[in-house]
VEXKOL-361616 format. One record per residue (C-alpha): x, y, z. Coordinates in pm, whole numbers, plus 50000, padded with zeros to 5 digits. Layout:
BEGIN
XYZ
...
END
This chain:
BEGIN
354682125496030
356362111395693
354422105095400
352812067995363
354022058995070
351572047694808
349972010594772
351221992294488
349541998094085
346631976494110
344181968093869
340921982993987
337741955293960
334071963094049
332531944894326
330921913694257
327911906694427
327651872794353
330951865394490
331641838694814
330771854095119
334661847795239
335731866394915
333691897894998
334661901795318
338511898495212
337451919994916
335991946995213
339261944895445
341611951995163
339251983295063
339271988695448
343851987695477
343772008695204
341412036295272
342902031695630
346502037295494
345422065295287
343742087895582
346922082195752
348642102795505
346722130795452
348262142395750
350952150395563
349032166595241
350712197695188
350152235295199
350572256394920
353392274294993
352552310794904
349462307795127
351402293595386
353712324595328
351142347995338
350142334895657
353022337895824
353512372195739
350122382695876
350572368696214
354032382096275
352942418896130
352982443696417
349302451296365
347782421296274
344772423396015
342412392096147
340292395895857
343482390695614
345012359995803
341312343595742
341152351095401
345052331595379
344152303295556
340662301595310
342702298495026
344422266395144
343182230095209
345812220495447
345562246895644
342272249895666
342252215795779
345282222296013
343192254596201
340032235996215
341272203196364
343352223896654
340522242796731
338302215796805
340982201897036
341672230997206
339522237997483
336542212997546
334172238097543
335012245197156
335412203597091
333552196896821
332012228396710
334312249896565
333042254196233
334792278696040
337962293495988
336672324496170
335602307796463
339352293296455
340862324096410
339432340196696
339922310896923
343752302696843
346182327396944
348192342996649
351362324996753
349482287896758
348272299196399
351672306396340
353302274396457
350932253796251
352212275595887
355422269796001
355162233796076
353022229795725
354462206895400
354542226595137
354012224694778
355112249894517
353792256794152
356932248993969
357752213694223
355902180694195
355892157894537
356972122494467
353692109794640
351402136494551
352292147794224
349832175394054
346622164194293
347632194494516
347162221794222
344752203694090
342382198494419
343332236794550
342492252594182
338852233594215
338052236394531
338832273994555
336622276394255
334012257594385
334732279194699
334122310194524
331162298194285
329342289994665
330132328994825
328362341994489
325402317994534
325352325994926
325082361294818
322482358294608
320202335594800
320612356695107
322322322295289
323482330195642
325822301195711
328662316495455
331472314895729
331442276195767
330152274195363
334162283395299
335132257495441
332522230295352
333222241395009
336872238994990
336732205295144
334082189095034
336142167794750
338632161195033
337592124895036
339012121894605
342232128694823
341822095995010
341022075194698
343982088694516
346172075694745
344062044194816
343812036594455
346652041494173
344072038993947
341672065894049
340302088593896
341122079893570
340622044693546
337572042793759
336192075293594
337372061693211
334782083692971
332642099093263
332652135493193
329832151093411
330112148393825
327212127893847
328772098693548
332102100893778
330192093294133
328792066793969
331462053493854
333132052494189
329752033994387
330312006994090
333652003594069
334752009394427
331702002194651
332152036894789
332262073994603
334652102894727
331452123594912
331272095095139
334742088995209
335342120195259
332852124395532
334182099895701
337662115095696
336192147195842
334782127796143
337832110396208
339802145096207
336952156496474
335422184996221
332212192696329
328692170296223
327392198896081
330652201695816
331232164695800
327312160795680
327612186795425
331142172395276
328982135395261
326092146795098
327102173194852
326202143694529
322772130494703
320192132994459
318202149794778
320812174094902
319142205895067
320172232695264
324172235495223
325172204095103
322542213594820
324382251594781
327712229494767
326452204094523
325392233794288
328672251194358
330582222194253
328702217993921
329142255193848
333002256193934
332982224993641
330902246593414
333502276693473
336672254293409
335212240293096
333722207593225
330152196293114
327292198093333
323892185693322
321062217093301
318562199293399
320512188093763
321522230293765
317962237193781
317212214794004
319822220694314
319242258794199
315412251894322
316282231894620
318482266294758
315412284894657
316902300294333
315292308194019
316512300393641
317362339893615
319162338893947
321012313193780
321812329793478
323152359293696
325652339693836
326612322093588
327252351193359
329192366793690
331902335093785
334092342993498
335012373493590
337112377593957
335902389294214
336582423894311
336942432693924
337762464393914
335732489393603
337122498093331
337602532393289
336042537992947
334242572092926
336412597993021
335912614693364
334162644893412
335172655093750
338002677893779
341512661894008
340352678194294
336582666494265
338072631694223
340242636194562
336632645994768
334692617694566
337682592794693
337352607095086
333602606895076
333442568794917
335612560695236
333112571495458
334622608795580
332632635995688
332772671395541
335342680795856
338092650695811
337742657395388
338482698495452
341322689495678
342782662495464
343272684795177
343732716995331
340002734395231
337092751795388
334212734195470
332262753695264
334892746394983
334062712295016
330102716195011
331022732494685
332972703994547
329972684494616
327572701394414
329612704594111
329842667194190
326342658694201
325722681993930
328322668393680
327212631193745
323752636093752
323492617594149
320992634694436
323542625794722
326802607294809
325602572494798
324712575894423
327382599294323
329882570494468
328082540494293
327822562693965
331872570593967
332632536894095
330412517693827
332392535893547
335592529393647
336402562993773
337082552894146
END
């Protein structure tokens, strides 16, 4: 379906509560038409070309790594939407119940995922769409930052619905895409000097009569996504947000913080308490967020291990037993045991788990 052209530029004015009923009705009808056109335009929202290409490579590989396919899809707003929409339509028993990319990829065939990716419109870092301009890039960057913050918070709090959280955190701001298309003055004219997420939402409600969270929830339901997903998107800015909506609200604030945006410390602490995190827990998360996930430790101290001991320890970290290590390195089992005895002594470790942990933390593995 070709992109719907944006509505002509217009000045966005606050709703007039004292206006005659007929005027208010015409204004509401105008808002409705704009939002409907914007909902339809999002059918053509593009995927990042790199994400699409990775999915295509992964699902056509001789040996498909499902975890890698899921990660590639979860990195992109348009791909997540396409995969979830299809998975929620493909079978009557799964309709409206597929809440995560993990469930969707498990339900769909590799061929189906391949076809979705192949048909996806794309944008590139170095190109600009005449319809969306830089919106896909900005939106994806914030979505992925929020997703990463949510995953870190879930780890800290022991939240169980991690797979669904990866979806709701990435899609939490889809309502903004609707407003960008419906109102050419959005976000700059609406937000003006608003700095924090709370200030921006209040400006939206005052100027437009709706906010992006509410519009996003409507869009998610329109797409046939599960109620649990739509509800979190709709409530992620609610003052009384609880459960997953509170995780997404807190992650959204932390994403703004990690990208140099303004946040209200009191709101951070209040939302952290709503998900069972103490100020100390929140400080740990805020400290970790600027660092890339899975970043290797720098090797600053020289390793006391020999090259052969490194090879033995590396295989030990992979979960291999003595016989496997001996076979791979063409050693006897007794020699492997001797190497491990020396490794424990040099690292001050009492067992294999501690030896692997020490070597990893010091950047030797």
